[in-house]
C-alpha positions in Angstrom: -103.4 51.9 -200.6 -105.1 50.2 -197.7 -103.6 47.9 -195.0 -105.7 45.6 -192.8 -105.1 43.6 -189.6 -107.6 41.1 -188.3 -107.4 40.2 -184.7 -109.6 37.2 -183.8 -109.8 34.2 -181.6 -108.4 30.9 -182.7 -111.5 28.7 -182.8 -111.1 25.2 -183.9 -114.8 24.3 -183.9 -117.6 26.3 -185.5 -120.8 27.0 -183.6 -122.7 24.6 -185.9 -120.3 21.8 -185.2 -120.5 22.5 -181.4 -124.3 22.2 -181.6 -123.8 18.8 -183.2 -121.4 17.7 -180.4 -123.9 19.0 -177.8 -126.7 16.9 -179.5 -124.6 13.8 -179.3 -123.7 14.5 -175.7 -127.4 14.9 -174.9 -128.3 11.6 -176.7 -125.5 9.7 -174.8 -126.6 11.2 -171.4 -130.2 10.4 -172.1 -129.4 6.8 -173.0 -127.3 6.4 -169.8 -129.9 8.0 -167.6 -132.7 5.8 -169.1 -130.6 2.7 -168.4 -130.1 3.7 -164.8 -133.8 4.7 -164.4 -134.8 1.2 -165.6 -132.6 -0.3 -162.9 -134.3 1.9 -160.2 -131.7 4.6 -159.9 -133.8 7.5 -161.2 -131.9 10.3 -159.6 -129.1 9.8 -162.2 -131.6 11.5 -164.7 -131.7 14.6 -162.5 -128.0 14.9 -162.5 -127.9 14.3 -166.2 -130.4 17.1 -166.8 -128.5 19.5 -164.6 -125.3 18.6 -166.5 -127.1 19.2 -169.9 -128.4 22.6 -168.7 -124.9 23.7 -167.6 -123.4 22.5 -170.9 -126.2 24.2 -172.9 -125.4 27.5 -171.2 -121.7 27.1 -171.8 -122.1 26.2 -175.5 -124.6 29.1 -176.1 -122.1 31.6 -174.5 -119.2 30.2 -176.5 -121.2 30.2 -179.8 -122.2 33.9 -179.2 -118.6 34.9 -178.8 -116.9 32.6 -181.3 -116.9 35.2 -184.0 -115.6 38.1 -181.8 -112.9 40.0 -183.6 -111.2 43.3 -184.2 -110.4 44.6 -187.6 -108.0 47.5 -188.2 -108.1 49.1 -191.7 -105.6 51.9 -192.5 -106.1 54.1 -195.6 -104.5 57.4 -196.5 -107.2 59.5 -194.7 -108.8 57.1 -192.2 -107.9 54.5 -189.5 -111.0 52.4 -189.1 -111.3 50.1 -186.1 -114.2 47.6 -186.3 -115.1 45.6 -183.2 -117.5 42.7 -183.3 -118.5 41.3 -179.9 -121.5 38.9 -179.5 -122.9 40.0 -182.9 -122.7 43.7 -182.0 -120.5 45.9 -184.2 -118.8 49.0 -183.1 -116.9 51.2 -185.7 -114.4 53.8 -184.6 -112.8 56.2 -187.1 -109.5 57.9 -186.2 -107.3 60.4 -188.1 -104.1 58.5 -188.9 -102.1 61.7 -188.9 -103.0 62.4 -185.3 -103.1 58.9 -183.9 -100.6 57.8 -181.4 -99.8 54.2 -180.4 -99.0 52.9 -177.0 -97.2 49.5 -177.1 -98.3 46.8 -174.7 -96.4 47.0 -171.3 -96.6 45.1 -168.1 -99.2 47.5 -166.7 -101.2 47.7 -169.9 -101.4 44.5 -171.8 -103.3 45.8 -174.9 -102.4 48.0 -177.8 -103.5 51.6 -177.1 -104.6 54.0 -179.8 -105.4 57.6 -179.1 -106.5 60.5 -181.4 -108.3 63.7 -180.6 -109.4 62.5 -177.2 -110.7 59.1 -178.4 -108.8 56.2 -176.8 -109.1 52.6 -178.0 -107.5 49.4 -176.7 -107.0 46.5 -179.1 -105.7 42.9 -179.1 -107.7 41.1 -176.4 -108.2 38.1 -178.7 -104.6 37.5 -179.7 -101.4 36.5 -177.9 -98.9 39.0 -176.6 -96.4 38.2 -179.4 -99.1 39.0 -182.0 -100.0 42.2 -180.2 -96.4 43.5 -180.3 -96.1 42.6 -184.0 -99.3 44.3 -185.0 -98.4 47.4 -182.9 -95.0 47.6 -184.6 -96.5 47.1 -188.1 -99.3 49.7 -187.4 -96.7 52.2 -186.0 -94.6 51.8 -189.2 -97.7 52.1 -191.4 -98.9 55.2 -189.6 -95.5 56.8 -189.9 -95.4 56.2 -193.6 -99.0 57.5 -194.0 -98.5 60.7 -192.0 -95.2 61.6 -193.8 -95.6 63.7 -196.9 -95.1 61.9 -200.2 
C-alpha cells in the first residue's frame, strides 16, 4: 500500500495564461505610449518600456516557480520525497522505520524529517494548518508502517 501527499502552491493562473495577460498589457502600454508620443510627450514611452521590462522579469520568475511542489510517497519500505523547484527535481529516499518527524513549532515553521543523518524540511508551499495536518497524517502512517503486521 502506498500513500501520497502533494504540497504545492495555489496558483490560479497558468504560465501560458500569464503570458497572454503580459501580451495584452504590452499592447495597451504600447498604444498609450504611441498616443502620448504623437502629442509630443515622448518620454512616456521610456517609462512604459521600463515598466514592461520589470513586468517581464516578474512574470518570468513567477512562471519558473509556478510548478514548484513537494511530493511525499510512503510505501512499506521507502519514504520518497520529491522536490521540484524551478524545473529542477531532487529525490530523497528515507527508511520509514527509522524516520522521525518534528512537527512545526514557533521556531521551526516547516515539517522536519530525519533518518540516518539525512534531514529534510517540507511544507514551504502550504499554509500552517495544512503542514500540521500533513505532519499528523504522516506520523500516523509511519507508525502503522513501522509496526509489525
